[in-house]
BAMILUM-875062 format. One record per residue (C-alpha): residue number from 1; z negated, y negated, x. Coordinates in nm, 4 decimals. Each point is the difference from the previous one (the first is absolute). Example, Ala and Ser with C-alpha at 12.3 -4.5 7.8 and 13.67 -1.06 7.14 Angstrom:
2
<1 <-0.7800 0.4500 1.2300>>
<2 <0.0660 -0.3440 0.1370>>
This chain:
393
<1 <-0.0226 0.0232 -0.0050>>
<2 <0.1073 -0.3582 0.1338>>
<3 <-0.3147 -0.2107 0.0913>>
<4 <0.0801 -0.3990 -0.0536>>
<5 <-0.1186 -0.1792 0.3039>>
<6 <0.0021 -0.4133 -0.0076>>
<7 <-0.0388 -0.2477 0.2580>>
<8 <-0.3734 -0.2069 0.0530>>
<9 <0.2320 -0.3267 -0.1153>>
<10 <0.0737 0.1923 -0.2949>>
<11 <-0.3189 0.1127 -0.1132>>
<12 <-0.1582 -0.3490 0.1535>>
<13 <0.2098 -0.1318 -0.3424>>
<14 <-0.1908 0.1366 -0.2666>>
<15 <-0.2320 -0.2062 -0.1789>>
<16 <-0.2564 0.0864 -0.2621>>
<17 <0.1487 -0.0659 -0.3221>>
<18 <-0.2863 0.0322 -0.1602>>
<19 <-0.1479 -0.3225 0.1448>>
<20 <0.3067 -0.1853 0.0099>>
<21 <0.2456 0.0872 -0.3118>>
<22 <-0.1370 0.2442 -0.2299>>
<23 <-0.0564 -0.2409 -0.2513>>
<24 <0.3323 -0.1725 0.0125>>
<25 <0.1881 0.3335 0.0418>>
<26 <-0.1727 0.1372 -0.3204>>
<27 <0.0790 -0.3102 -0.2095>>
<28 <0.3693 0.0050 0.1269>>
<29 <0.0245 0.3503 -0.1521>>
<30 <-0.1569 -0.0500 -0.3259>>
<31 <0.1727 -0.3092 -0.0522>>
<32 <0.3386 0.1937 0.0590>>
<33 <-0.1655 0.3037 -0.2476>>
<34 <-0.0133 -0.2764 -0.2980>>
<35 <-0.3563 -0.1313 0.0460>>
<36 <-0.0728 -0.4218 -0.0362>>
<37 <-0.1047 -0.0516 0.3305>>
<38 <0.0224 -0.3470 0.1659>>
<39 <0.0234 0.0408 0.3897>>
<40 <-0.1463 -0.2406 0.2033>>
<41 <-0.0428 0.2164 0.2943>>
<42 <0.3153 -0.1203 0.2338>>
<43 <0.1696 -0.2777 0.1228>>
<44 <0.3634 0.0428 -0.1222>>
<45 <0.1055 -0.3022 -0.1646>>
<46 <0.1130 0.0137 -0.3880>>
<47 <0.2175 -0.3079 0.0976>>
<48 <0.3897 0.1388 0.0208>>
<49 <0.1771 -0.0916 0.3135>>
<50 <0.2030 -0.2792 -0.1690>>
<51 <0.4190 0.0610 -0.1036>>
<52 <0.1330 -0.2038 0.2530>>
<53 <-0.1591 0.2123 0.3274>>
<54 <0.1110 0.3144 -0.2248>>
<55 <0.3530 -0.1021 -0.0262>>
<56 <0.0498 -0.1240 0.3465>>
<57 <-0.1338 0.3680 0.1289>>
<58 <0.2811 0.1476 -0.2612>>
<59 <0.2772 -0.2493 0.1694>>
<60 <-0.0660 0.1268 0.3391>>
<61 <0.0195 0.3454 -0.1491>>
<62 <0.3425 -0.0441 -0.1037>>
<63 <0.1084 -0.1836 0.3538>>
<64 <-0.1310 0.3242 0.1956>>
<65 <-0.3060 -0.1148 0.1534>>
<66 <-0.1222 0.3793 0.0000>>
<67 <0.0237 0.0602 0.3382>>
<68 <-0.2489 -0.0072 0.3253>>
<69 <-0.1576 -0.2906 0.0977>>
<70 <-0.0839 -0.1599 0.2921>>
<71 <-0.3586 0.1497 0.1373>>
<72 <-0.1556 -0.3734 -0.0141>>
<73 <0.1276 -0.0585 -0.3301>>
<74 <0.3114 -0.2322 -0.1675>>
<75 <0.0508 -0.3077 0.1885>>
<76 <0.0000 -0.2044 -0.3162>>
<77 <-0.3371 0.1110 -0.1220>>
<78 <-0.1407 -0.0120 0.3434>>
<79 <0.1328 -0.3600 0.0025>>
<80 <-0.1995 -0.0744 -0.3255>>
<81 <-0.2797 0.1340 0.1135>>
<82 <0.0017 -0.1901 0.3165>>
<83 <0.0528 -0.3238 -0.2123>>
<84 <-0.3161 0.1024 -0.2273>>
<85 <-0.2153 0.0786 0.2793>>
<86 <0.0883 -0.3166 0.1789>>
<87 <-0.0799 -0.2142 -0.2522>>
<88 <-0.3510 0.1820 -0.1026>>
<89 <-0.0936 -0.0136 0.3906>>
<90 <0.0998 -0.3390 0.1032>>
<91 <0.1737 0.1925 0.2940>>
<92 <0.3454 0.0884 0.1016>>
<93 <0.0719 0.3731 -0.0897>>
<94 <0.3071 0.1576 0.1009>>
<95 <0.1956 0.2869 -0.2256>>
<96 <-0.0288 0.2249 0.3421>>
<97 <-0.3682 -0.0150 -0.0652>>
<98 <0.0239 0.2092 -0.3492>>
<99 <0.0246 0.3293 -0.0622>>
<100 <0.0702 0.1161 -0.3724>>
<101 <-0.1939 0.3090 -0.1585>>
<102 <0.0166 0.2216 -0.3177>>
<103 <-0.3177 -0.1670 -0.1248>>
<104 <-0.2768 -0.1858 0.1673>>
<105 <-0.2085 0.3494 0.0063>>
<106 <0.2622 0.1598 0.2436>>
<107 <-0.0233 -0.3124 0.2010>>
<108 <-0.3772 0.0296 0.0310>>
<109 <0.0326 0.3979 0.1015>>
<110 <0.3125 -0.0861 0.2517>>
<111 <-0.2095 -0.3288 0.1419>>
<112 <-0.3227 0.1903 0.0507>>
<113 <0.1844 0.2985 0.1508>>
<114 <0.1429 -0.1892 0.2501>>
<115 <-0.3358 -0.1840 0.0945>>
<116 <-0.2809 0.2879 -0.0448>>
<117 <-0.0573 0.3215 0.1871>>
<118 <-0.2584 0.2745 -0.0968>>
<119 <-0.2742 -0.1510 0.2327>>
<120 <0.0130 -0.3329 -0.1050>>
<121 <-0.1937 -0.2312 -0.2830>>
<122 <0.1564 -0.2473 -0.2755>>
<123 <-0.2263 -0.2064 -0.1722>>
<124 <0.0627 -0.0572 -0.3703>>
<125 <-0.1763 -0.1920 -0.2611>>
<126 <-0.1989 0.1358 -0.2858>>
<127 <0.1191 0.0519 -0.2906>>
<128 <0.3213 0.1367 0.1569>>
<129 <0.2985 0.0277 -0.1845>>
<130 <-0.0062 0.3701 -0.1183>>
<131 <0.3732 0.0809 0.0576>>
<132 <-0.1089 -0.0379 0.3864>>
<133 <-0.1890 0.3177 0.0054>>
<134 <0.2596 0.2499 0.0420>>
<135 <0.1439 -0.2376 0.2633>>
<136 <-0.3242 -0.0247 0.1767>>
<137 <-0.0296 0.4041 -0.0098>>
<138 <0.3309 0.0827 0.1306>>
<139 <-0.0429 -0.2271 0.2749>>
<140 <-0.3029 0.1078 0.1178>>
<141 <-0.1544 -0.3005 0.1763>>
<142 <-0.3841 -0.0319 -0.0787>>
<143 <-0.0317 -0.2703 -0.2740>>
<144 <-0.2863 -0.2254 0.0319>>
<145 <-0.0773 -0.2227 -0.3221>>
<146 <-0.1555 -0.2868 -0.0308>>
<147 <-0.1531 -0.1162 -0.3428>>
<148 <0.1320 -0.3386 -0.1573>>
<149 <-0.3050 -0.2028 -0.1652>>
<150 <0.0455 0.1483 -0.3979>>
<151 <-0.2539 -0.2792 -0.0901>>
<152 <0.2412 -0.2883 0.1117>>
<153 <0.3061 0.1417 -0.1845>>
<154 <0.0711 0.2561 0.2917>>
<155 <0.0013 -0.2874 0.2905>>
<156 <0.1186 0.1661 0.3059>>
<157 <-0.2690 0.0195 0.2825>>
<158 <0.1733 -0.1060 0.3050>>
<159 <-0.3121 -0.0021 0.2078>>
<160 <-0.0610 0.3748 -0.1025>>
<161 <0.3554 0.0530 0.0975>>
<162 <0.0063 -0.1389 0.3424>>
<163 <-0.4014 0.1855 0.0416>>
<164 <0.2140 0.3363 -0.0912>>
<165 <0.2825 -0.0030 0.3120>>
<166 <-0.0455 0.2604 0.2527>>
<167 <0.1822 0.0701 0.3098>>
<168 <0.2075 0.2567 -0.2151>>
<169 <0.1147 -0.2888 -0.2642>>
<170 <0.3462 0.0112 -0.0510>>
<171 <0.0569 -0.1925 -0.3208>>
<172 <-0.1301 -0.2156 -0.2596>>
<173 <0.1440 0.0657 -0.3043>>
<174 <-0.0228 -0.2589 -0.2688>>
<175 <0.1156 0.0096 -0.3671>>
<176 <0.0032 -0.4071 -0.1187>>
<177 <0.0389 -0.0482 -0.3141>>
<178 <-0.2128 0.3080 -0.0177>>
<179 <0.0178 0.2948 -0.2070>>
<180 <-0.2131 0.0342 -0.2150>>
<181 <-0.2136 -0.2895 0.0624>>
<182 <0.2897 -0.2710 -0.0518>>
<183 <-0.1691 -0.1679 0.2808>>
<184 <0.1888 -0.2522 0.1863>>
<185 <-0.0776 -0.0570 0.3979>>
<186 <-0.0364 -0.3422 0.0983>>
<187 <0.1850 -0.1447 0.2793>>
<188 <-0.2919 -0.0656 0.2263>>
<189 <-0.1169 0.3868 -0.0640>>
<190 <0.3555 0.1359 0.1252>>
<191 <0.0110 -0.2471 0.2996>>
<192 <-0.3259 0.0843 0.0976>>
<193 <0.0961 0.3987 -0.0321>>
<194 <0.3502 -0.0204 0.1494>>
<195 <-0.1299 -0.1982 0.3216>>
<196 <-0.2619 0.2680 0.0779>>
<197 <0.1994 0.2997 -0.0587>>
<198 <0.2736 -0.1853 0.2057>>
<199 <-0.2799 -0.0791 0.2916>>
<200 <-0.0648 0.4084 -0.0249>>
<201 <0.3286 0.1505 0.0066>>
<202 <-0.0481 0.0936 -0.3803>>
<203 <0.2785 -0.0066 -0.2414>>
<204 <-0.0390 -0.1849 -0.3410>>
<205 <0.2007 0.1613 -0.2532>>
<206 <-0.0239 -0.1670 -0.3282>>
<207 <0.1535 0.1366 -0.3559>>
<208 <0.0770 -0.3073 -0.1829>>
<209 <0.1679 0.1498 -0.2898>>
<210 <-0.1594 -0.2248 -0.2689>>
<211 <0.0842 -0.3160 0.1946>>
<212 <0.1892 -0.1070 -0.3069>>
<213 <-0.2336 0.0549 -0.2579>>
<214 <-0.3007 -0.2201 0.1528>>
<215 <-0.1210 -0.2523 -0.3091>>
<216 <-0.2350 -0.2992 0.0654>>
<217 <-0.1056 0.1074 0.3544>>
<218 <0.4059 -0.0231 0.2380>>
<219 <0.0500 0.2923 0.1812>>
<220 <0.0003 -0.0473 0.3461>>
<221 <0.2403 0.2024 0.2246>>
<222 <-0.2106 0.1594 0.3447>>
<223 <0.3137 -0.1280 0.1702>>
<224 <-0.0704 -0.3673 -0.1079>>
<225 <-0.3380 0.0361 0.1264>>
<226 <0.0237 0.1476 0.3211>>
<227 <0.0142 -0.2238 0.3151>>
<228 <0.2190 0.2931 0.1853>>
<229 <0.1946 0.2645 -0.2078>>
<230 <0.0148 0.2638 0.3181>>
<231 <-0.2092 0.2467 -0.2234>>
<232 <0.0555 -0.1023 -0.3322>>
<233 <0.1952 0.2231 -0.2442>>
<234 <0.0480 -0.0740 -0.3431>>
<235 <0.1405 0.2219 -0.3189>>
<236 <0.1433 -0.0829 -0.2998>>
<237 <0.1784 0.0950 -0.3076>>
<238 <0.1551 -0.0529 -0.3315>>
<239 <-0.1846 0.2733 -0.2165>>
<240 <-0.2820 -0.2399 -0.1762>>
<241 <0.1849 -0.3480 0.0395>>
<242 <0.3152 0.1018 -0.1421>>
<243 <-0.1086 0.2996 -0.2381>>
<244 <0.2438 0.2153 0.2386>>
<245 <-0.2717 0.3053 0.0502>>
<246 <0.2955 0.2519 -0.0065>>
<247 <0.2119 -0.1410 0.1834>>
<248 <-0.2142 0.0584 0.3281>>
<249 <0.1045 -0.3253 0.1923>>
<250 <-0.2540 -0.1264 0.2967>>
<251 <0.0313 -0.1616 0.3388>>
<252 <-0.2030 -0.0368 0.3443>>
<253 <-0.0122 -0.3545 0.2008>>
<254 <-0.0717 0.0159 0.3627>>
<255 <0.0521 -0.1331 0.3315>>
<256 <0.3363 0.1894 0.1608>>
<257 <-0.2583 0.1844 0.2528>>
<258 <-0.1467 0.1704 -0.3238>>
<259 <0.3279 0.0318 -0.1796>>
<260 <0.1488 0.2197 0.2635>>
<261 <-0.2345 0.3055 -0.0735>>
<262 <-0.0403 -0.0452 -0.3704>>
<263 <0.4239 -0.0117 -0.0168>>
<264 <0.0025 0.3615 0.2335>>
<265 <-0.2446 0.1188 -0.2438>>
<266 <0.1236 -0.0975 -0.3445>>
<267 <0.3594 0.1127 0.1223>>
<268 <-0.1329 0.3448 0.0658>>
<269 <-0.1514 0.0376 -0.2991>>
<270 <0.1677 -0.2015 -0.2638>>
<271 <0.3352 -0.0791 0.1225>>
<272 <0.0670 -0.2996 -0.1774>>
<273 <-0.0623 -0.1331 -0.3973>>
<274 <0.2550 0.0365 -0.2664>>
<275 <0.2766 -0.3033 0.0547>>
<276 <0.0039 -0.0798 -0.3801>>
<277 <-0.3724 -0.0118 -0.0133>>
<278 <-0.0011 -0.2724 0.2907>>
<279 <0.2945 -0.1948 -0.0949>>
<280 <-0.2268 -0.0323 -0.3800>>
<281 <-0.3368 -0.1065 0.1757>>
<282 <0.1967 -0.2317 0.2012>>
<283 <0.1328 -0.1611 -0.2980>>
<284 <-0.3624 0.0601 -0.1281>>
<285 <-0.1367 -0.2355 0.2645>>
<286 <0.2605 -0.2579 -0.0464>>
<287 <-0.0297 -0.0663 -0.3705>>
<288 <-0.3919 0.0723 -0.0642>>
<289 <-0.1773 -0.3111 -0.0331>>
<290 <0.0205 -0.0245 -0.3678>>
<291 <-0.0897 0.3221 -0.0597>>
<292 <-0.3038 0.0522 0.2961>>
<293 <-0.1251 -0.3540 -0.2246>>
<294 <0.0572 0.1864 -0.2920>>
<295 <-0.1955 0.3582 0.1304>>
<296 <-0.2891 -0.1919 0.1477>>
<297 <-0.0539 -0.2141 -0.2925>>
<298 <0.0320 0.3493 -0.2094>>
<299 <-0.2791 0.1821 0.2214>>
<300 <-0.2405 -0.3674 0.0086>>
<301 <0.0332 0.0237 -0.3655>>
<302 <-0.1073 0.3477 -0.0575>>
<303 <-0.2606 -0.0198 0.2618>>
<304 <-0.1459 -0.2894 -0.1790>>
<305 <-0.0015 0.1565 -0.3344>>
<306 <-0.1625 0.3369 0.1711>>
<307 <-0.2724 -0.1974 0.1550>>
<308 <-0.0990 -0.1954 -0.3532>>
<309 <-0.0229 0.3330 -0.1599>>
<310 <-0.1902 0.1669 0.2689>>
<311 <-0.2595 -0.3252 0.0105>>
<312 <-0.0670 0.1455 -0.3857>>
<313 <-0.0702 0.3781 0.1246>>
<314 <-0.3822 0.0884 0.0547>>
<315 <-0.0502 0.2053 0.3402>>
<316 <0.3175 -0.1074 0.1395>>
<317 <0.0858 -0.2498 0.3090>>
<318 <0.3100 -0.1480 0.1684>>
<319 <0.0947 -0.2360 0.2733>>
<320 <0.3157 -0.2310 -0.0917>>
<321 <0.2635 0.1502 0.2243>>
<322 <0.2512 -0.2615 0.2257>>
<323 <0.2693 0.2241 -0.0219>>
<324 <0.1592 0.3146 -0.1340>>
<325 <-0.0357 0.1998 -0.3099>>
<326 <-0.3084 0.1813 0.0492>>
<327 <-0.3499 -0.0750 -0.1565>>
<328 <-0.2905 0.2010 0.1620>>
<329 <-0.2947 0.0806 -0.2468>>
<330 <-0.3815 0.0659 0.0982>>
<331 <-0.1290 0.2077 -0.2258>>
<332 <-0.2589 0.0642 0.1941>>
<333 <-0.2315 -0.1131 -0.2867>>
<334 <0.1090 0.2634 -0.2339>>
<335 <0.1366 0.3013 0.1826>>
<336 <-0.1481 0.2508 0.2734>>
<337 <0.3465 -0.1185 0.1487>>
<338 <0.3440 -0.0869 -0.0085>>
<339 <0.1544 0.3279 -0.0380>>
<340 <-0.2688 0.1325 -0.2966>>
<341 <0.0671 -0.3299 -0.1476>>
<342 <0.4010 0.0404 -0.0215>>
<343 <-0.0077 0.3576 -0.0979>>
<344 <-0.1967 -0.1012 -0.3256>>
<345 <0.2226 -0.2791 -0.0334>>
<346 <0.2952 0.2109 -0.0406>>
<347 <-0.1697 0.2811 -0.1664>>
<348 <-0.1492 -0.2279 -0.2790>>
<349 <0.2067 -0.3559 -0.0019>>
<350 <0.3269 0.1314 0.1180>>
<351 <0.0117 -0.1992 0.2910>>
<352 <0.0835 0.0499 0.3302>>
<353 <-0.1253 -0.2125 0.3294>>
<354 <-0.0183 0.1126 0.3314>>
<355 <-0.3247 0.0896 0.1964>>
<356 <-0.1189 -0.2230 0.2415>>
<357 <-0.1083 0.2517 0.2364>>
<358 <0.3834 0.0845 0.0840>>
<359 <-0.0179 -0.3476 0.1995>>
<360 <-0.3435 0.1112 0.1682>>
<361 <-0.3735 0.0454 -0.0295>>
<362 <-0.0482 -0.3829 -0.0375>>
<363 <0.1636 0.0277 -0.3434>>
<364 <-0.1411 0.3204 -0.1237>>
<365 <-0.1505 -0.1993 -0.3224>>
<366 <0.3108 -0.1376 -0.0787>>
<367 <0.3368 0.0491 -0.1989>>
<368 <0.3461 -0.1705 0.0661>>
<369 <0.1585 -0.1369 -0.3075>>
<370 <0.3522 -0.0802 0.0090>>
<371 <0.1792 -0.2718 -0.1499>>
<372 <0.3234 0.1725 -0.0452>>
<373 <0.0216 -0.0213 -0.3723>>
<374 <0.0610 -0.3681 -0.2160>>
<375 <-0.2802 -0.1877 -0.1873>>
<376 <0.0431 0.2042 -0.3139>>
<377 <-0.0097 0.3710 0.1798>>
<378 <-0.3149 -0.1707 0.1998>>
<379 <-0.1969 -0.1264 -0.3027>>
<380 <0.0520 0.3625 -0.1540>>
<381 <-0.1688 0.1487 0.3297>>
<382 <-0.2502 -0.2569 -0.0070>>
<383 <-0.0675 0.0713 -0.3565>>
<384 <-0.0645 0.3725 0.0770>>
<385 <-0.2361 -0.0519 0.3296>>
<386 <-0.1914 -0.2610 -0.2091>>
<387 <-0.0453 0.3025 -0.2672>>
<388 <-0.0716 0.2356 0.3024>>
<389 <-0.2942 -0.2201 0.1505>>
<390 <-0.1669 -0.1150 -0.3468>>
<391 <-0.0015 0.3951 -0.0815>>
<392 <-0.1823 0.0491 0.3365>>
<393 <-0.2475 -0.2873 -0.0858>>
């Protein structure tokens, strides 16, 4: 009988789905089977990709844009990304400092694979985006988690990060605006960490995929904050800002000495992204000012409505996020932990939320609530949540 054996890398990719996605997966299954489940447990926007972007992709397909693409990505798209990054950072950015990827998650995996060996350490802040977990396991480096200050809307503790640096530290990974916290780091915080990491030969990798969805507090790119860009690598994409999650389009911006190894890695593993998707992405970035403004306003409206409803709920607290499409609900006053709360809420109220333990031990008493439905559906979700809470008083 054949005995299947797999690599250590494949084994490390396994995650504890009971802790992370069990409630969400069950909610989707039950919804598909006909139950009236409101899914608030994932960050997949309900907003559609707008027709002009779709039409541009279709036109590109009919033009025969279905062949291999350059490893770095199509030049018109890289030129547009470089233009956007130049405006965001105030520092000249060349298309040769841009590499296109099939999604920001693949970009994170590729970049970290180029920077880390198994005997290295990487510092991350907690709460940590749940989607990173498999990447961290696959790479095998030691992950050092530095808690944010939850009582201050998950403010990043920059001094605690510096204190966590050791001779084995090779990367500081930041996510700003943060998922799930919605926290936007300040220019002063980013500049301080950029300076410290550069002085100690540590890479500063910033995942900025929510950069276009900041509200009252503007997003500051690490490239703008840094006094030198030698060690700074930026990752961004279109999934959230342009409602293009399924298109899988992200990018990396870095100095030429970093771009070389990153390009080598992606050329060997991805071998280029789809031409027609890159054409549509370039079109989207060229014609998105009004659309981005409308998406931001929609999420701000949803956030404000949700916060108003939460103020009326017994036993739940929540800070106001600076950006993004999530709220972190503290349920410690009414539940054993976020996991038990999420389970009960699904079973009794037919609303799914994501247990906070997936983002780290610091948020085990939280659940993440996604703003991926309009106010009408949000209203029904909060009506159910309110009835659930009052039934457990």
